[in-house]
TILUMPA-731316 format. One record per atom (N, C-alpha, C, O, CB): residue number from 1; x, y, z. Coordinates in steps of 0.2 Angstrom, whole numbers. Glycine has a CB too. Example, Ala and Ser with C-alpha at 12.3 -4.5 7.8 and 13.67 -1.06 7.14 Angstrom:
<drenvo 1 <66 -28 39>>
<drenvo 1 <62 -22 39>>
<drenvo 1 <66 -16 39>>
<drenvo 1 <71 -17 42>>
<drenvo 1 <57 -22 45>>
<drenvo 2 <64 -11 35>>
<drenvo 2 <68 -5 36>>
<drenvo 2 <64 0 39>>
<drenvo 2 <67 6 40>>
<drenvo 2 <70 -3 29>>
REM end
This chain:
<drenvo 1 <1002 816 340>>
<drenvo 1 <997 820 338>>
<drenvo 1 <990 818 339>>
<drenvo 1 <989 812 339>>
<drenvo 1 <998 821 330>>
<drenvo 2 <986 823 341>>
<drenvo 2 <979 821 342>>
<drenvo 2 <975 824 336>>
<drenvo 2 <977 829 333>>
<drenvo 2 <976 824 348>>
<drenvo 3 <969 820 334>>
<drenvo 3 <965 822 329>>
<drenvo 3 <958 822 332>>
<drenvo 3 <955 817 334>>
<drenvo 3 <966 817 323>>
<drenvo 4 <954 828 331>>
<drenvo 4 <948 829 334>>
<drenvo 4 <943 831 328>>
<drenvo 4 <945 835 324>>
<drenvo 4 <948 834 340>>
<drenvo 5 <937 829 329>>
<drenvo 5 <931 832 325>>
<drenvo 5 <926 834 331>>
<drenvo 5 <924 830 335>>
<drenvo 5 <928 826 320>>
<drenvo 6 <925 841 330>>
<drenvo 6 <921 844 335>>
<drenvo 6 <915 847 332>>
<drenvo 6 <916 851 327>>
<drenvo 6 <925 849 340>>
<drenvo 7 <909 846 334>>
<drenvo 7 <903 850 332>>
<drenvo 7 <901 854 337>>
<drenvo 7 <899 852 343>>
<drenvo 7 <898 844 330>>
<drenvo 8 <900 861 335>>
<drenvo 8 <899 866 340>>
<drenvo 8 <892 868 338>>
<drenvo 8 <890 870 333>>
<drenvo 8 <904 872 340>>
<drenvo 9 <887 869 344>>
<drenvo 9 <880 871 342>>
<drenvo 9 <879 877 347>>
<drenvo 9 <883 879 350>>
<drenvo 9 <875 865 344>>
<drenvo 10 <873 880 345>>
<drenvo 10 <871 886 349>>
<drenvo 10 <872 891 344>>
<drenvo 10 <871 891 338>>
<drenvo 10 <875 887 355>>
<drenvo 11 <873 897 347>>
<drenvo 11 <874 903 343>>
<drenvo 11 <881 904 340>>
<drenvo 11 <885 907 343>>
<drenvo 11 <872 910 347>>
<drenvo 12 <882 900 334>>
<drenvo 12 <889 900 332>>
<drenvo 12 <889 903 324>>
<drenvo 12 <895 904 322>>
<drenvo 12 <891 893 332>>
<drenvo 13 <884 904 321>>
<drenvo 13 <884 907 315>>
<drenvo 13 <882 914 315>>
<drenvo 13 <877 916 319>>
<drenvo 13 <879 903 310>>
<drenvo 14 <886 918 312>>
<drenvo 14 <884 925 312>>
<drenvo 14 <887 929 318>>
<drenvo 14 <886 935 319>>
<drenvo 14 <877 926 312>>
<drenvo 15 <892 925 322>>
<drenvo 15 <895 928 327>>
<drenvo 15 <903 928 326>>
<drenvo 15 <907 928 331>>
<drenvo 15 <893 925 334>>
<drenvo 16 <905 927 320>>
<drenvo 16 <912 926 319>>
<drenvo 16 <916 920 322>>
<drenvo 16 <922 920 324>>
<drenvo 16 <916 932 321>>
<drenvo 17 <912 915 323>>
<drenvo 17 <914 909 327>>
<drenvo 17 <920 906 322>>
<drenvo 17 <925 903 325>>
<drenvo 17 <909 904 328>>
<drenvo 18 <919 905 316>>
<drenvo 18 <924 902 312>>
<drenvo 18 <930 906 312>>
<drenvo 18 <936 903 312>>
<drenvo 18 <921 901 304>>
<drenvo 19 <930 912 311>>
<drenvo 19 <936 917 311>>
<drenvo 19 <939 916 318>>
<drenvo 19 <946 916 318>>
<drenvo 19 <934 924 310>>
<drenvo 20 <936 916 323>>
<drenvo 20 <938 915 330>>
<drenvo 20 <942 908 331>>
<drenvo 20 <948 908 333>>
<drenvo 20 <933 915 335>>
<drenvo 21 <939 903 328>>
<drenvo 21 <942 896 328>>
<drenvo 21 <948 896 324>>
<drenvo 21 <953 893 327>>
<drenvo 21 <937 891 326>>
<drenvo 22 <948 899 318>>
<drenvo 22 <954 899 314>>
<drenvo 22 <960 903 318>>
<drenvo 22 <966 901 317>>
<drenvo 22 <953 902 307>>
<drenvo 23 <959 909 321>>
<drenvo 23 <964 913 324>>
<drenvo 23 <966 909 330>>
<drenvo 23 <973 909 331>>
<drenvo 23 <961 919 327>>
<drenvo 24 <962 905 334>>
<drenvo 24 <964 901 340>>
<drenvo 24 <969 895 337>>
<drenvo 24 <974 894 340>>
<drenvo 24 <958 899 343>>
<drenvo 25 <967 892 332>>
<drenvo 25 <971 887 329>>
<drenvo 25 <978 889 327>>
<drenvo 25 <982 885 329>>
<drenvo 25 <967 883 323>>
<drenvo 26 <978 894 324>>
<drenvo 26 <985 897 322>>
<drenvo 26 <989 899 328>>
<drenvo 26 <995 897 328>>
<drenvo 26 <984 903 318>>
<drenvo 27 <986 902 333>>
<drenvo 27 <989 903 339>>
<drenvo 27 <992 897 343>>
<drenvo 27 <997 897 346>>
<drenvo 27 <984 907 344>>
<drenvo 28 <988 891 342>>
<drenvo 28 <990 885 346>>
<drenvo 28 <993 880 341>>
<drenvo 28 <994 874 343>>
<drenvo 28 <984 882 349>>
<drenvo 29 <995 882 335>>
<drenvo 29 <999 878 330>>
<drenvo 29 <994 871 329>>
<drenvo 29 <997 866 329>>
<drenvo 29 <1005 875 333>>
<drenvo 30 <988 873 328>>
<drenvo 30 <983 867 326>>
<drenvo 30 <982 868 319>>
<drenvo 30 <981 873 316>>
<drenvo 30 <977 868 330>>
<drenvo 31 <982 862 315>>
<drenvo 31 <980 862 308>>
<drenvo 31 <973 859 307>>
<drenvo 31 <971 855 312>>
<drenvo 31 <985 859 304>>
<drenvo 32 <969 861 302>>
<drenvo 32 <963 857 301>>
<drenvo 32 <958 862 297>>
<drenvo 32 <961 866 292>>
<drenvo 32 <960 856 307>>
<drenvo 33 <952 861 298>>
<drenvo 33 <947 865 294>>
<drenvo 33 <941 867 299>>
<drenvo 33 <940 863 304>>
<drenvo 33 <945 861 288>>
<drenvo 34 <937 872 297>>
<drenvo 34 <931 874 301>>
<drenvo 34 <926 876 295>>
<drenvo 34 <927 879 291>>
<drenvo 34 <932 879 306>>
<drenvo 35 <920 873 296>>
<drenvo 35 <914 875 291>>
<drenvo 35 <908 875 295>>
<drenvo 35 <906 872 300>>
<drenvo 35 <914 870 286>>
<drenvo 36 <903 879 292>>
<drenvo 36 <896 879 294>>
<drenvo 36 <893 873 291>>
<drenvo 36 <894 871 286>>
<drenvo 36 <893 885 291>>
<drenvo 37 <888 870 295>>
<drenvo 37 <884 864 293>>
<drenvo 37 <877 867 292>>
<drenvo 37 <875 872 294>>
<drenvo 37 <884 859 299>>
<drenvo 38 <874 863 288>>
<drenvo 38 <867 866 285>>
<drenvo 38 <862 867 291>>
<drenvo 38 <857 870 291>>
<drenvo 38 <864 861 280>>
<drenvo 39 <863 863 297>>
<drenvo 39 <858 863 302>>
<drenvo 39 <860 869 307>>
<drenvo 39 <857 869 312>>
<drenvo 39 <858 856 306>>
<drenvo 40 <865 873 305>>
<drenvo 40 <866 879 310>>
<drenvo 40 <872 878 314>>
<drenvo 40 <874 882 318>>
<drenvo 40 <860 881 314>>
<drenvo 41 <875 872 315>>
<drenvo 41 <881 870 319>>
<drenvo 41 <887 872 315>>
<drenvo 41 <887 873 309>>
<drenvo 41 <881 863 322>>
<drenvo 42 <893 871 318>>
<drenvo 42 <899 872 315>>
<drenvo 42 <903 866 317>>
<drenvo 42 <904 864 322>>
<drenvo 42 <903 879 318>>
<drenvo 43 <907 863 311>>
<drenvo 43 <911 858 312>>
<drenvo 43 <918 860 312>>
<drenvo 43 <920 864 307>>
<drenvo 43 <910 852 306>>
<drenvo 44 <922 857 317>>
<drenvo 44 <929 859 317>>
<drenvo 44 <933 852 317>>
<drenvo 44 <932 848 321>>
<drenvo 44 <931 863 324>>
<drenvo 45 <938 852 312>>
<drenvo 45 <942 846 311>>
<drenvo 45 <949 849 313>>
<drenvo 45 <952 854 310>>
<drenvo 45 <942 843 304>>
<drenvo 46 <952 846 319>>
<drenvo 46 <958 849 321>>
<drenvo 46 <964 843 323>>
<drenvo 46 <962 838 325>>
<drenvo 46 <957 853 328>>
<drenvo 47 <970 845 321>>
<drenvo 47 <975 841 322>>
<drenvo 47 <981 845 326>>
<drenvo 47 <983 850 323>>
<drenvo 47 <978 837 316>>
<drenvo 48 <984 842 331>>
<drenvo 48 <989 845 335>>
<drenvo 48 <992 841 340>>
<drenvo 48 <989 836 342>>
<drenvo 48 <987 852 337>>
<drenvo 49 <997 844 344>>
<drenvo 49 <1000 840 349>>
<drenvo 49 <995 841 355>>
<drenvo 49 <991 845 355>>
<drenvo 49 <1007 842 351>>
<drenvo 50 <996 837 360>>
<drenvo 50 <991 836 366>>
<drenvo 50 <990 843 370>>
<drenvo 50 <985 845 371>>
<drenvo 50 <993 831 371>>
<drenvo 51 <996 846 372>>
<drenvo 51 <995 852 375>>
<drenvo 51 <992 858 372>>
<drenvo 51 <987 861 374>>
<drenvo 51 <1002 854 378>>
<drenvo 52 <994 859 365>>
<drenvo 52 <991 864 361>>
<drenvo 52 <983 862 360>>
<drenvo 52 <979 867 360>>
<drenvo 52 <995 865 355>>
<drenvo 53 <982 856 359>>
<drenvo 53 <975 854 357>>
<drenvo 53 <970 856 363>>
<drenvo 53 <965 858 362>>
<drenvo 53 <975 847 356>>
<drenvo 54 <973 854 369>>
<drenvo 54 <969 856 375>>
<drenvo 54 <967 863 376>>
<drenvo 54 <962 865 377>>
<drenvo 54 <972 853 382>>
<drenvo 55 <972 867 375>>
<drenvo 55 <971 875 375>>
<drenvo 55 <967 877 369>>
<drenvo 55 <962 881 370>>
<drenvo 55 <978 878 374>>
<drenvo 56 <967 874 363>>
<drenvo 56 <963 876 358>>
<drenvo 56 <956 874 359>>
<drenvo 56 <951 878 358>>
<drenvo 56 <965 872 351>>
<drenvo 57 <955 868 362>>
<drenvo 57 <948 865 363>>
<drenvo 57 <945 870 369>>
<drenvo 57 <939 871 369>>
<drenvo 57 <948 858 366>>
<drenvo 58 <949 872 374>>
<drenvo 58 <946 876 379>>
<drenvo 58 <944 883 376>>
<drenvo 58 <938 885 378>>
<drenvo 58 <951 878 384>>
<drenvo 59 <947 886 371>>
<drenvo 59 <945 892 368>>
<drenvo 59 <939 891 364>>
<drenvo 59 <935 895 363>>
<drenvo 59 <951 895 364>>
<drenvo 60 <939 885 360>>
<drenvo 60 <933 883 356>>
<drenvo 60 <927 883 361>>
<drenvo 60 <921 885 359>>
<drenvo 60 <934 877 352>>
<drenvo 61 <927 880 367>>
<drenvo 61 <922 879 372>>
<drenvo 61 <920 886 374>>
<drenvo 61 <914 887 374>>
<drenvo 61 <924 875 378>>
<drenvo 62 <924 890 375>>
<drenvo 62 <922 897 377>>
<drenvo 62 <919 901 371>>
<drenvo 62 <914 904 372>>
<drenvo 62 <928 901 380>>
<drenvo 63 <923 901 365>>
<drenvo 63 <920 904 359>>
<drenvo 63 <921 912 360>>
<drenvo 63 <922 915 365>>
<drenvo 63 <913 902 358>>
<drenvo 64 <919 915 355>>
<drenvo 64 <919 922 355>>
<drenvo 64 <912 925 359>>
<drenvo 64 <908 921 360>>
<drenvo 64 <918 925 347>>
<drenvo 65 <912 931 360>>
<drenvo 65 <907 934 364>>
<drenvo 65 <900 932 360>>
<drenvo 65 <900 933 354>>
<drenvo 65 <908 941 366>>
<drenvo 66 <895 931 364>>
<drenvo 66 <888 929 361>>
<drenvo 66 <888 923 357>>
<drenvo 66 <883 921 353>>
<drenvo 66 <886 935 356>>
<drenvo 67 <893 918 358>>
<drenvo 67 <893 912 355>>
<drenvo 67 <889 907 359>>
<drenvo 67 <887 908 364>>
<drenvo 67 <900 909 353>>
<drenvo 68 <888 901 356>>
<drenvo 68 <884 896 359>>
<drenvo 68 <888 890 363>>
<drenvo 68 <893 892 366>>
<drenvo 68 <880 892 354>>
<drenvo 69 <885 884 364>>
<drenvo 69 <888 879 368>>
<drenvo 69 <892 874 364>>
<drenvo 69 <893 875 358>>
<drenvo 69 <882 875 371>>
<drenvo 70 <896 870 367>>
<drenvo 70 <901 865 365>>
<drenvo 70 <898 858 365>>
<drenvo 70 <895 856 370>>
<drenvo 70 <907 866 368>>
<drenvo 71 <899 855 360>>
<drenvo 71 <896 848 359>>
<drenvo 71 <901 844 355>>
<drenvo 71 <903 845 350>>
<drenvo 71 <889 847 356>>
<drenvo 72 <904 838 358>>
<drenvo 72 <908 834 355>>
<drenvo 72 <904 828 351>>
<drenvo 72 <907 824 348>>
<drenvo 72 <913 830 359>>
REM end
């Protein structure tokens, strides 16, 4: 199992990024949490197997339409 903490910056609040991330996590059998940070970024805590985690992280990197950039 892999465990990641990812901080996503850019246009991630007000564009349904958390809902997008939760849907992607469920799809890829990832468990964890996602929350808005006070500075406008979003924090994702994720645990899952290597293959599913890679797919999940790729989707987080892409994000929903009009979202921002990815930063680890």
